[in-house]
Steps between C-alpha positions, in 0.01 A plus 500: 500500500191718551523619135516137383191408695315803369602421141392135535169603653439745218584234235273245658216753508557589135492134401175439691336803337610374156357157574170645613476710189575197280163346579255499205122512520223362286126460519262236377238240576598178673455206266638227736653460845690201636571536874704177505758637257441866589425579136271774375393533133345817360263516205776654288709181534746638758601244763628600844654310790349662810715581805424355843376844614202485259189320621446301180219291651283815500542554119242369262461481117310799364634750749661821363845544655803721505830307524834641607778270390868455407641273239761274658674217311242532223203466734248768599509512879188671641575687821160665536154419357212741564145411409328799337158582636 
């Protein structure tokens, strides 16, 4: 039983590492932000749906940002948006 728990724990850890490594990153200038729909558009035409953990109300067009995201069901889901200073 202890071996099974150890094996399952190791498998869950490996899956979580793989998921974290699957995130992609891009940079660009914000072209448009819609807090109502949680949508963020960069100047290169890439559209993101922003997660609840991102304070989208603080984002403004013209800001340079770095976006960490995953593509899920054909949509770019932004998990982290950092404004570049």
